[in-house]
Each structure stands twice: as structure tokens, then as C-alpha cells.
N, C-alpha and C positions, 0 to 999 in steps of 0.2 A: 504494500500500500504506500502510495506516495505521501510526502509530507503535506502537500496541498490538500489531498483528500482527507488526511487525518485531522488537519486544522479545521476543515469544513465540518467534519463530523463532531468535533469538539465544540465548535461554535453552535451547531444545531442542538446539541445536548445541553449546553449552557442556556440557550434561549428557552428550550422546553422546561428546564428546571426553574428558570426565572418566572416563566408564565405560570407554572404550577404553584410556586411560592406566592406570586401575586394573587392568584385565584384563591388560595387558602386564606390569605390576609383579608381579601374582600368578603369571603364567607364568614370569617371571624367577626368582622364589623356588622354584617347583616344578620348574624345568628340571633341576637337579642330581639330586634324588631320582628324577625320572622317567627321566632318562638312565641312572642306576645300575640301576634296575629293568629297563629295556630291555636293558642289557648283560648282567645276570644271567640274564634269561629267554632271550635269543638267543645268548649267547656272543660278542656283537659285540665287536670290538677285542681278542679273545683273552681275554675274561673267562671264568674257569673256573666250574664249577658246584660247589655244596656238596651233598654227599650224606650220608644217614644210614647207619648200619651195616646197617639192613634193606634199603635200596636197593642197597648193595654186595653183600649176600647174593643178592638177586635177579639182579644183574648177573652174579655168578659162576655162577648156575644157567643163565642165558641164554648164557653164554660158549661152551658146547659147540657152538652154531650158528655161532660165529665162525670155525670151521675152523682154529683154532690161529694166527690172524693175530697177529703181534707188531709192536710199535713200539719203536724206539730212543727213549728219553727222555733228553734232555740237560738238565742242571741248571745254571742260571746264577745267580750271586749278585753283587749290586752294592750300594754304599752311596752315598747322596746326598752332594753336596758339603757339607763341614762336619760330616759324621757320623763321629766318631772311632772307628768300629768296624772290625774285620777281620771279613769275612763270606765264607764259602765253603761249597760242598757237599763232603761227605766223598767222594762218588763223582761224577764228572762225567757219566757216561752209565750207563744201565741198559737192559736189554731187558725189556719187559713184555708178557705175553699179554693180548689184549683180554678185559675182564671180570674179570681177576684183580687182587686187591689187591696193592699193593706199597708199600714205604716208602722214602723218601729222607730223608737226614739232612743238615742244615746245621749249621755251627759258627759261632757269633758270639762275638767277644771285644771287650770295651770297653777300648780302649787309652788312655782319658783318665784323669784323676785325680779324676773326679766321677761320681756315678751318672747314667746316661743312659737315658731311656726312648725306645724306638724303635717304629716301626710299619712293617710291610712292605706294600708294594704289589706286585702280581703281574700277570703276563699269560702267555699261552701263544702260541707261534708254531708253525705258521702259525695265523692268526686263526681260520680255520674249524674248528680243532681244539678251541677253547675250549668249545663246546657239548657236547663229548664227554669232556672231561677233568674228572673229578669228584674233589674233595677231601673226605675223610671227617673228617680231623683235620689241623689246620695251625696253626703258630705265627703265621700271618698273621691269624688270627681275633681275636687280642687283642694289646694292647701288651705289649712286653717291656722290663723294666727290668734293666739290668746294672750291677753295682757296679764301681768302678774295678778293672781287671785281671781281672774275672770272665769266664770262658769257659763257654759252655753249648752243649749239643747239642740241636738242635731238629728233631723229626721231622715229616714230611709223609706222611700215609697217603692214597693215591690209587688210582684205577683209570680205565681208558679204557672208556667205555660201549660195549656191544656194538652199539648203534644206529649206531656209526661204520661198520659194514659196509654199511648201507643209504644212506650219504651219498655221492652222486656227487662232491661237492666234496673228499672225502678220498681219492679215487683217486690213486694215485701217491705219496701222502704216506707216508714211511717213518720220519721222525723228528719228534718233538714236543719243543719246548723250553719248559721251565717256568722262568720268569725272575722273580726277586725283587729288589726294591730296598728297602733299609732307609733310613728317614728319621727324623729327630728327631720325636718325637710333639709335637704342639701341645698345651700344657697351659694351662688357663685360670687 
């Protein structure tokens, strides 16, 4: 093999390796948004759905075919380590009919001597219920800033989609847990 042919093969190998490395870097940057999109679409990992008021109206109209099925909804509240807030649901459990809107209220209090901005992460258990649990309005959609000693009531407007009746993975499920954890918001 000639020196020129060897150099040409080495150059092609280097370009292919560079292209593969660049592709892997791109996938690394895209993985988080792609994973979030996957979770939102499928409800994977207990990710809840976001619904509009119009979608909630449609769910209420379809609810008549749900045969009056109800779920016990359990509300859970946590704060991350180092988050000086007290955070709790007003009511720990509620019973909701499939397709019917309901509202839960959480209370947060800043126990520190400085303003704190927090953001809530959430999930639903069992995980297969996430695709059917729809939030119309939620404090988790935006950051919350509480002044020292300030206490606020934060509502969550939600419903369980009537499509839950057609999901064999939801057979035998009687309770759904909606869990929130407040973290300090990362500010730039």
C-alpha cells in the first residue's frame, strides 16, 4: 500500500471518528429535552399531563361512560434538603370521579429570614397513572417566591382522564398519589 493511500485512509478514519464524536456530543445535549418530551407524551416515570380547560370540559362530557368509577387521590408534599420551607397539603386524601375536575390545595411557608424562590417537581404513583392524571392549573408550572415568614395557599386543578377505563395497566388501581417536592430555584 502506498503512503498516499495510507494517508487517505487515515484521514477518512479520523473524519469518521470526529463525526461520531460530534454526533455523540449532540445526542448528549439533546438527551434531556428528548427525555422530558418522552415522559410528557407517555406519562413515563409518573409524569402527569397538562390539560387545557377545553380538554377538561371534554373529559367531563366523556365521564358518563366511566360508570361512576372513582379514585382515592393522596396528596404528598416534601421539601428538598436545605429548603427552609414548610410545605403540606390542606387535605391528605380526596375521592374523585373519573373525568370530573377537582382541586387540591397546598400550603407553603418560608421559615427563613430571606426571600426564597422555589420550584416544585412532581410525579404520580403508580407510574402508569401519570398518562391519565391531567393538571389544568398548578403552582408547579412556575417558580414561587416567598418573602420571609410568608405563607401562601397554592391550588392544583386536576382530573383523571376517562381513557383510564380502557387501560388494562390501571386494573386494580384504587389510589393515585400526587407527590410534590419543592427545591430552591436555580437563578443565574
